[in-house]
A tleap script that builds the chain and sets N, CA, C and O, in Angstrom:
source leaprc.protein.ff14SB
mol = sequence {
  NMET TYR ALA LEU LEU GLN ASP ALA ARG GLU
  ASN ALA LYS THR LEU GLN ALA SER ARG ASP
  GLU LEU ASP LYS SER LEU LYS GLU ALA ASP
  ALA ARG LEU LYS GLN VAL THR PHE GLU LYS
  SER SER LEU GLU GLY THR VAL LYS GLU THR
  LYS ASP GLN PHE GLY GLN LEU GLN SER SER
  LYS GLN ALA ALA GLU GLN GLY LEU GLN LYS
  ALA ARG ASP GLU LEU ALA GLU ALA GLN SER
  ALA ARG GLU ALA ALA GLU ARG ALA LEU ALA
  GLU ALA LYS LYS GLY THR SER CGLN
}
set mol.1.N position { 35.162 -3.348 -62.884 }
set mol.1.CA position { 35.660 -3.908 -61.661 }
set mol.1.C position { 35.700 -2.856 -60.550 }
set mol.1.O position { 35.347 -3.113 -59.399 }
set mol.2.N position { 36.148 -1.656 -60.951 }
set mol.2.CA position { 36.201 -0.566 -59.985 }
set mol.2.C position { 34.796 -0.254 -59.458 }
set mol.2.O position { 34.631 0.040 -58.274 }
set mol.3.N position { 33.773 -0.318 -60.338 }
set mol.3.CA position { 32.398 -0.035 -59.941 }
set mol.3.C position { 31.916 -1.056 -58.931 }
set mol.3.O position { 31.216 -0.700 -57.982 }
set mol.4.N position { 32.277 -2.319 -59.114 }
set mol.4.CA position { 31.888 -3.363 -58.159 }
set mol.4.C position { 32.540 -3.114 -56.798 }
set mol.4.O position { 31.907 -3.266 -55.754 }
set mol.5.N position { 33.805 -2.734 -56.833 }
set mol.5.CA position { 34.517 -2.438 -55.590 }
set mol.5.C position { 33.890 -1.227 -54.898 }
set mol.5.O position { 33.726 -1.222 -53.678 }
set mol.6.N position { 33.548 -0.221 -55.666 }
set mol.6.CA position { 32.901 0.978 -55.118 }
set mol.6.C position { 31.541 0.611 -54.517 }
set mol.6.O position { 31.217 1.061 -53.418 }
set mol.7.N position { 30.737 -0.201 -55.221 }
set mol.7.CA position { 29.430 -0.648 -54.696 }
set mol.7.C position { 29.616 -1.449 -53.404 }
set mol.7.O position { 28.852 -1.286 -52.452 }
set mol.8.N position { 30.606 -2.293 -53.377 }
set mol.8.CA position { 30.865 -3.109 -52.186 }
set mol.8.C position { 31.232 -2.215 -51.006 }
set mol.8.O position { 30.788 -2.447 -49.881 }
set mol.9.N position { 32.053 -1.182 -51.269 }
set mol.9.CA position { 32.422 -0.248 -50.187 }
set mol.9.C position { 31.198 0.519 -49.682 }
set mol.9.O position { 31.027 0.709 -48.478 }
set mol.10.N position { 30.360 0.952 -50.605 }
set mol.10.CA position { 29.147 1.677 -50.207 }
set mol.10.C position { 28.193 0.772 -49.438 }
set mol.10.O position { 27.584 1.194 -48.455 }
set mol.11.N position { 28.065 -0.473 -49.889 }
set mol.11.CA position { 27.232 -1.432 -49.158 }
set mol.11.C position { 27.795 -1.678 -47.758 }
set mol.11.O position { 27.049 -1.778 -46.783 }
set mol.12.N position { 29.112 -1.772 -47.676 }
set mol.12.CA position { 29.752 -1.973 -46.379 }
set mol.12.C position { 29.485 -0.770 -45.464 }
set mol.12.O position { 29.202 -0.944 -44.278 }
set mol.13.N position { 29.574 0.445 -46.011 }
set mol.13.CA position { 29.289 1.656 -45.219 }
set mol.13.C position { 27.826 1.663 -44.768 }
set mol.13.O position { 27.514 1.983 -43.621 }
set mol.14.N position { 26.945 1.303 -45.694 }
set mol.14.CA position { 25.510 1.272 -45.360 }
set mol.14.C position { 25.245 0.227 -44.280 }
set mol.14.O position { 24.518 0.477 -43.318 }
set mol.15.N position { 25.845 -0.937 -44.456 }
set mol.15.CA position { 25.678 -1.992 -43.447 }
set mol.15.C position { 26.258 -1.572 -42.106 }
set mol.15.O position { 25.670 -1.860 -41.064 }
set mol.16.N position { 27.394 -0.900 -42.116 }
set mol.16.CA position { 28.005 -0.425 -40.870 }
set mol.16.C position { 27.102 0.606 -40.197 }
set mol.16.O position { 26.923 0.587 -38.979 }
set mol.17.N position { 26.533 1.508 -41.003 }
set mol.17.CA position { 25.625 2.517 -40.451 }
set mol.17.C position { 24.383 1.846 -39.866 }
set mol.17.O position { 23.908 2.234 -38.799 }
set mol.18.N position { 23.863 0.846 -40.562 }
set mol.18.CA position { 22.705 0.117 -40.055 }
set mol.18.C position { 23.049 -0.610 -38.765 }
set mol.18.O position { 22.259 -0.628 -37.821 }
set mol.19.N position { 24.232 -1.208 -38.731 }
set mol.19.CA position { 24.671 -1.899 -37.518 }
set mol.19.C position { 24.813 -0.916 -36.365 }
set mol.19.O position { 24.413 -1.211 -35.238 }
set mol.20.N position { 25.378 0.244 -36.645 }
set mol.20.CA position { 25.529 1.264 -35.607 }
set mol.20.C position { 24.166 1.700 -35.068 }
set mol.20.O position { 23.987 1.864 -33.861 }
set mol.21.N position { 23.210 1.885 -35.978 }
set mol.21.CA position { 21.853 2.261 -35.550 }
set mol.21.C position { 21.217 1.157 -34.713 }
set mol.21.O position { 20.567 1.428 -33.703 }
set mol.22.N position { 21.410 -0.089 -35.140 }
set mol.22.CA position { 20.879 -1.212 -34.365 }
set mol.22.C position { 21.526 -1.285 -32.986 }
set mol.22.O position { 20.846 -1.539 -31.992 }
set mol.23.N position { 22.839 -1.061 -32.925 }
set mol.23.CA position { 23.530 -1.048 -31.635 }
set mol.23.C position { 22.983 0.064 -30.739 }
set mol.23.O position { 22.761 -0.132 -29.544 }
set mol.24.N position { 22.776 1.217 -31.337 }
set mol.24.CA position { 22.225 2.353 -30.584 }
set mol.24.C position { 20.830 2.021 -30.077 }
set mol.24.O position { 20.513 2.270 -28.914 }
set mol.25.N position { 20.000 1.462 -30.942 }
set mol.25.CA position { 18.640 1.084 -30.540 }
set mol.25.C position { 18.671 0.031 -29.440 }
set mol.25.O position { 17.886 0.093 -28.494 }
set mol.26.N position { 19.572 -0.927 -29.563 }
set mol.26.CA position { 19.694 -1.971 -28.548 }
set mol.26.C position { 20.109 -1.377 -27.204 }
set mol.26.O position { 19.572 -1.752 -26.162 }
set mol.27.N position { 21.065 -0.450 -27.231 }
set mol.27.CA position { 21.489 0.187 -25.985 }
set mol.27.C position { 20.355 0.987 -25.355 }
set mol.27.O position { 20.173 0.963 -24.138 }
set mol.28.N position { 19.585 1.702 -26.196 }
set mol.28.CA position { 18.452 2.465 -25.683 }
set mol.28.C position { 17.397 1.537 -25.095 }
set mol.28.O position { 16.832 1.818 -24.038 }
set mol.29.N position { 17.132 0.418 -25.794 }
set mol.29.CA position { 16.150 -0.544 -25.292 }
set mol.29.C position { 16.629 -1.163 -23.986 }
set mol.29.O position { 15.833 -1.384 -23.074 }
set mol.30.N position { 17.918 -1.443 -23.894 }
set mol.30.CA position { 18.482 -2.008 -22.673 }
set mol.30.C position { 18.380 -1.014 -21.517 }
set mol.30.O position { 18.045 -1.390 -20.394 }
set mol.31.N position { 18.669 0.241 -21.797 }
set mol.31.CA position { 18.555 1.278 -20.760 }
set mol.31.C position { 17.103 1.423 -20.311 }
set mol.31.O position { 16.826 1.566 -19.120 }
set mol.32.N position { 16.192 1.385 -21.258 }
set mol.32.CA position { 14.758 1.494 -20.918 }
set mol.32.C position { 14.311 0.293 -20.086 }
set mol.32.O position { 13.546 0.434 -19.133 }
set mol.33.N position { 14.800 -0.892 -20.463 }
set mol.33.CA position { 14.468 -2.095 -19.696 }
set mol.33.C position { 14.968 -1.977 -18.260 }
set mol.33.O position { 14.263 -2.338 -17.317 }
set mol.34.N position { 16.188 -1.469 -18.102 }
set mol.34.CA position { 16.724 -1.281 -16.750 }
set mol.34.C position { 15.881 -0.290 -15.963 }
set mol.34.O position { 15.615 -0.494 -14.778 }
set mol.35.N position { 15.457 0.793 -16.628 }
set mol.35.CA position { 14.628 1.801 -15.964 }
set mol.35.C position { 13.276 1.216 -15.560 }
set mol.35.O position { 12.802 1.438 -14.446 }
set mol.36.N position { 12.668 0.475 -16.468 }
set mol.36.CA position { 11.364 -0.132 -16.178 }
set mol.36.C position { 11.496 -1.165 -15.053 }
set mol.36.O position { 10.622 -1.266 -14.192 }
set mol.37.N position { 12.584 -1.923 -15.068 }
set mol.37.CA position { 12.817 -2.905 -14.012 }
set mol.37.C position { 12.978 -2.216 -12.666 }
set mol.37.O position { 12.448 -2.682 -11.657 }
set mol.38.N position { 13.707 -1.107 -12.651 }
set mol.38.CA position { 13.869 -0.337 -11.413 }
set mol.38.C position { 12.522 0.200 -10.938 }
set mol.38.O position { 12.193 0.109 -9.756 }
set mol.39.N position { 11.744 0.759 -11.865 }
set mol.39.CA position { 10.434 1.302 -11.503 }
set mol.39.C position { 9.512 0.208 -10.983 }
set mol.39.O position { 8.757 0.419 -10.033 }
set mol.40.N position { 9.580 -0.964 -11.615 }
set mol.40.CA position { 8.755 -2.094 -11.158 }
set mol.40.C position { 9.137 -2.480 -9.738 }
set mol.40.O position { 8.269 -2.697 -8.892 }
set mol.41.N position { 10.429 -2.564 -9.480 }
set mol.41.CA position { 10.904 -2.915 -8.146 }
set mol.41.C position { 10.458 -1.879 -7.119 }
set mol.41.O position { 10.020 -2.219 -6.020 }
set mol.42.N position { 10.577 -0.617 -7.498 }
set mol.42.CA position { 10.155 0.463 -6.605 }
set mol.42.C position { 8.658 0.383 -6.327 }
set mol.42.O position { 8.218 0.547 -5.189 }
set mol.43.N position { 7.891 0.131 -7.364 }
set mol.43.CA position { 6.439 0.021 -7.206 }
set mol.43.C position { 6.067 -1.166 -6.327 }
set mol.43.O position { 5.165 -1.071 -5.495 }
set mol.44.N position { 6.763 -2.281 -6.513 }
set mol.44.CA position { 6.502 -3.450 -5.674 }
set mol.44.C position { 6.788 -3.134 -4.211 }
set mol.44.O position { 6.057 -3.569 -3.322 }
set mol.45.N position { 7.860 -2.370 -3.963 }
set mol.45.CA position { 8.167 -1.962 -2.596 }
set mol.45.C position { 7.076 -1.076 -2.016 }
set mol.45.O position { 6.695 -1.220 -0.854 }
set mol.46.N position { 6.582 -0.165 -2.832 }
set mol.46.CA position { 5.497 0.721 -2.386 }
set mol.46.C position { 4.235 -0.083 -2.086 }
set mol.46.O position { 3.549 0.174 -1.096 }
set mol.47.N position { 3.936 -1.048 -2.939 }
set mol.47.CA position { 2.754 -1.891 -2.727 }
set mol.47.C position { 2.897 -2.664 -1.423 }
set mol.47.O position { 1.944 -2.761 -0.650 }
set mol.48.N position { 4.085 -3.215 -1.173 }
set mol.48.CA position { 4.304 -3.965 0.066 }
set mol.48.C position { 4.131 -3.059 1.285 }
set mol.48.O position { 3.482 -3.437 2.261 }
set mol.49.N position { 4.714 -1.863 1.222 }
set mol.49.CA position { 4.571 -0.917 2.337 }
set mol.49.C position { 3.105 -0.563 2.561 }
set mol.49.O position { 2.642 -0.483 3.699 }
set mol.50.N position { 2.382 -0.352 1.468 }
set mol.50.CA position { 0.969 -0.003 1.570 }
set mol.50.C position { 0.177 -1.144 2.190 }
set mol.50.O position { -0.691 -0.917 3.032 }
set mol.51.N position { 0.476 -2.372 1.774 }
set mol.51.CA position { -0.199 -3.534 2.362 }
set mol.51.C position { 0.103 -3.648 3.848 }
set mol.51.O position { -0.783 -3.943 4.649 }
set mol.52.N position { 1.369 -3.411 4.213 }
set mol.52.CA position { 1.746 -3.460 5.627 }
set mol.52.C position { 0.993 -2.395 6.428 }
set mol.52.O position { 0.485 -2.667 7.516 }
set mol.53.N position { 0.928 -1.179 5.875 }
set mol.53.CA position { 0.200 -0.101 6.554 }
set mol.53.C position { -1.280 -0.438 6.675 }
set mol.53.O position { -1.905 -0.163 7.699 }
set mol.54.N position { -1.832 -1.031 5.633 }
set mol.54.CA position { -3.242 -1.415 5.661 }
set mol.54.C position { -3.483 -2.449 6.764 }
set mol.54.O position { -4.469 -2.371 7.497 }
set mol.55.N position { -2.570 -3.414 6.870 }
set mol.55.CA position { -2.684 -4.420 7.931 }
set mol.55.C position { -2.625 -3.781 9.311 }
set mol.55.O position { -3.373 -4.157 10.213 }
set mol.56.N position { -1.725 -2.807 9.465 }
set mol.56.CA position { -1.624 -2.114 10.753 }
set mol.56.C position { -2.901 -1.329 11.050 }
set mol.56.O position { -3.377 -1.304 12.185 }
set mol.57.N position { -3.446 -0.691 10.017 }
set mol.57.CA position { -4.690 0.058 10.208 }
set mol.57.C position { -5.839 -0.868 10.587 }
set mol.57.O position { -6.667 -0.529 11.432 }
set mol.58.N position { -5.883 -2.036 9.960 }
set mol.58.CA position { -6.938 -2.988 10.305 }
set mol.58.C position { -6.795 -3.437 11.756 }
set mol.58.O position { -7.791 -3.554 12.470 }
set mol.59.N position { -5.563 -3.688 12.195 }
set mol.59.CA position { -5.329 -4.083 13.587 }
set mol.59.C position { -5.738 -2.963 14.535 }
set mol.59.O position { -6.367 -3.209 15.565 }
set mol.60.N position { -5.378 -1.735 14.182 }
set mol.60.CA position { -5.744 -0.590 15.020 }
set mol.60.C position { -7.253 -0.421 15.073 }
set mol.60.O position { -7.817 -0.137 16.130 }
set mol.61.N position { -7.899 -0.594 13.940 }
set mol.61.CA position { -9.356 -0.472 13.894 }
set mol.61.C position { -10.006 -1.536 14.777 }
set mol.61.O position { -10.941 -1.252 15.526 }
set mol.62.N position { -9.498 -2.756 14.679 }
set mol.62.CA position { -10.055 -3.838 15.487 }
set mol.62.C position { -9.863 -3.553 16.979 }
set mol.62.O position { -10.773 -3.761 17.781 }
set mol.63.N position { -8.665 -3.073 17.340 }
set mol.63.CA position { -8.402 -2.743 18.744 }
set mol.63.C position { -9.320 -1.609 19.210 }
set mol.63.O position { -9.827 -1.643 20.331 }
set mol.64.N position { -9.533 -0.606 18.353 }
set mol.64.CA position { -10.419 0.506 18.710 }
set mol.64.C position { -11.859 0.023 18.880 }
set mol.64.O position { -12.561 0.449 19.796 }
set mol.65.N position { -12.291 -0.873 17.986 }
set mol.65.CA position { -13.655 -1.407 18.099 }
set mol.65.C position { -13.819 -2.214 19.383 }
set mol.65.O position { -14.855 -2.136 20.044 }
set mol.66.N position { -12.794 -2.989 19.731 }
set mol.66.CA position { -12.852 -3.752 20.979 }
set mol.66.C position { -12.885 -2.816 22.184 }
set mol.66.O position { -13.630 -3.049 23.137 }
set mol.67.N position { -12.077 -1.759 22.139 }
set mol.67.CA position { -12.078 -0.776 23.226 }
set mol.67.C position { -13.421 -0.083 23.353 }
set mol.67.O position { -13.911 0.148 24.458 }
set mol.68.N position { -14.012 0.247 22.216 }
set mol.68.CA position { -15.331 0.887 22.218 }
set mol.68.C position { -16.387 -0.050 22.800 }
set mol.68.O position { -17.226 0.369 23.598 }
set mol.69.N position { -16.341 -1.310 22.400 }
set mol.69.CA position { -17.309 -2.274 22.932 }
set mol.69.C position { -17.141 -2.447 24.440 }
set mol.69.O position { -18.122 -2.554 25.175 }
set mol.70.N position { -15.880 -2.475 24.893 }
set mol.70.CA position { -15.619 -2.598 26.326 }
set mol.70.C position { -16.173 -1.381 27.067 }
set mol.70.O position { -16.790 -1.520 28.122 }
set mol.71.N position { -15.950 -0.190 26.511 }
set mol.71.CA position { -16.465 1.032 27.139 }
set mol.71.C position { -17.989 1.015 27.177 }
set mol.71.O position { -18.587 1.426 28.171 }
set mol.72.N position { -18.627 0.542 26.097 }
set mol.72.CA position { -20.099 0.447 26.089 }
set mol.72.C position { -20.593 -0.526 27.157 }
set mol.72.O position { -21.562 -0.253 27.866 }
set mol.73.N position { -19.909 -1.665 27.258 }
set mol.73.CA position { -20.298 -2.658 28.276 }
set mol.73.C position { -20.145 -2.077 29.676 }
set mol.73.O position { -21.011 -2.267 30.530 }
set mol.74.N position { -19.035 -1.363 29.913 }
set mol.74.CA position { -18.821 -0.758 31.229 }
set mol.74.C position { -19.863 0.321 31.515 }
set mol.74.O position { -20.319 0.461 32.650 }
set mol.75.N position { -20.237 1.080 30.488 }
set mol.75.CA position { -21.257 2.101 30.658 }
set mol.75.C position { -22.601 1.463 31.007 }
set mol.75.O position { -23.320 1.950 31.880 }
set mol.76.N position { -22.928 0.379 30.322 }
set mol.76.CA position { -24.191 -0.316 30.617 }
set mol.76.C position { -24.189 -0.842 32.043 }
set mol.76.O position { -25.199 -0.751 32.740 }
set mol.77.N position { -23.055 -1.396 32.486 }
set mol.77.CA position { -22.949 -1.888 33.863 }
set mol.77.C position { -23.096 -0.739 34.858 }
set mol.77.O position { -23.771 -0.872 35.879 }
set mol.78.N position { -22.456 0.390 34.548 }
set mol.78.CA position { -22.529 1.550 35.446 }
set mol.78.C position { -23.957 2.082 35.515 }
set mol.78.O position { -24.429 2.473 36.583 }
set mol.79.N position { -24.640 2.096 34.380 }
set mol.79.CA position { -26.025 2.575 34.376 }
set mol.79.C position { -26.914 1.627 35.172 }
set mol.79.O position { -27.801 2.070 35.901 }
set mol.80.N position { -26.679 0.332 35.034 }
set mol.80.CA position { -27.460 -0.638 35.814 }
set mol.80.C position { -27.198 -0.466 37.302 }
set mol.80.O position { -28.122 -0.521 38.113 }
set mol.81.N position { -25.935 -0.258 37.658 }
set mol.81.CA position { -25.585 -0.057 39.066 }
set mol.81.C position { -26.213 1.230 39.586 }
set mol.81.O position { -26.689 1.279 40.720 }
set mol.82.N position { -26.214 2.261 38.767 }
set mol.82.CA position { -26.833 3.530 39.178 }
set mol.82.C position { -28.329 3.353 39.411 }
set mol.82.O position { -28.876 3.820 40.409 }
set mol.83.N position { -28.979 2.671 38.471 }
set mol.83.CA position { -30.413 2.434 38.616 }
set mol.83.C position { -30.704 1.618 39.875 }
set mol.83.O position { -31.660 1.902 40.596 }
set mol.84.N position { -29.879 0.605 40.136 }
set mol.84.CA position { -30.062 -0.206 41.346 }
set mol.84.C position { -29.849 0.647 42.595 }
set mol.84.O position { -30.576 0.505 43.578 }
set mol.85.N position { -28.852 1.529 42.555 }
set mol.85.CA position { -28.587 2.401 43.705 }
set mol.85.C position { -29.742 3.378 43.911 }
set mol.85.O position { -30.132 3.659 45.044 }
set mol.86.N position { -30.286 3.894 42.805 }
set mol.86.CA position { -31.431 4.812 42.925 }
set mol.86.C position { -32.657 4.092 43.487 }
set mol.86.O position { -33.401 4.648 44.296 }
set mol.87.N position { -32.855 2.842 43.046 }
set mol.87.CA position { -33.986 2.077 43.606 }
set mol.87.C position { -33.771 1.807 45.095 }
set mol.87.O position { -34.695 1.913 45.901 }
set mol.88.N position { -32.543 1.459 45.437 }
set mol.88.CA position { -32.241 1.193 46.844 }
set mol.88.C position { -32.412 2.458 47.675 }
set mol.88.O position { -32.909 2.394 48.800 }
set mol.89.N position { -32.014 3.593 47.145 }
set mol.89.CA position { -32.176 4.864 47.855 }
set mol.89.C position { -33.661 5.187 48.018 }
set mol.89.O position { -34.101 5.634 49.078 }
set mol.90.N position { -34.422 4.953 46.951 }
set mol.90.CA position { -35.865 5.211 47.030 }
set mol.90.C position { -36.501 4.298 48.069 }
set mol.90.O position { -37.356 4.743 48.835 }
set mol.91.N position { -36.107 3.050 48.110 }
set mol.91.CA position { -36.629 2.108 49.107 }
set mol.91.C position { -36.242 2.542 50.515 }
set mol.91.O position { -37.035 2.463 51.453 }
set mol.92.N position { -34.992 3.006 50.633 }
set mol.92.CA position { -34.511 3.441 51.946 }
set mol.92.C position { -35.300 4.671 52.411 }
set mol.92.O position { -35.645 4.787 53.587 }
set mol.93.N position { -35.576 5.566 51.498 }
set mol.93.CA position { -36.352 6.764 51.839 }
set mol.93.C position { -37.766 6.377 52.244 }
set mol.93.O position { -38.330 6.949 53.176 }
set mol.94.N position { -38.336 5.407 51.543 }
set mol.94.CA position { -39.684 4.925 51.897 }
set mol.94.C position { -39.677 4.332 53.290 }
set mol.94.O position { -40.581 4.570 54.091 }
set mol.95.N position { -38.644 3.558 53.565 }
set mol.95.CA position { -38.545 2.884 54.857 }
set mol.95.C position { -38.363 3.874 55.991 }
set mol.95.O position { -38.890 3.637 57.078 }
set mol.96.N position { -37.667 4.937 55.802 }
set mol.96.CA position { -37.441 5.893 56.875 }
set mol.96.C position { -38.606 6.841 57.042 }
set mol.96.O position { -38.795 7.408 58.118 }
set mol.97.N position { -39.394 7.024 55.989 }
set mol.97.CA position { -40.526 7.946 56.119 }
set mol.97.C position { -41.744 7.272 56.753 }
set mol.97.O position { -42.676 7.961 57.169 }
set mol.98.N position { -41.754 5.979 56.831 }
set mol.98.CA position { -42.911 5.302 57.428 }
set mol.98.C position { -42.789 5.137 58.885 }
set mol.98.O position { -43.687 4.585 59.520 }
savepdb mol mol.pdb
quit
């Protein structure tokens, strides 16, 4: 009878130790889950910021391209006006030399 009681006590100690280990593992897993959840949230924030910056860069690029096109158009107009002025000057010189 004493041996059965001793075995039961040892089984109880073993079960308690196993339970303690399981509790420890559960706490570690819970802490890791919290850490991973925090990291995921942080990463999502970084992704959102990056997307926002990308959108701003695209807008800036589009504005720069429009500005460049406007400058090219103005340059073409100025060159046409210059050529017309040079032709008019050449005509005027012809007219005064005759």
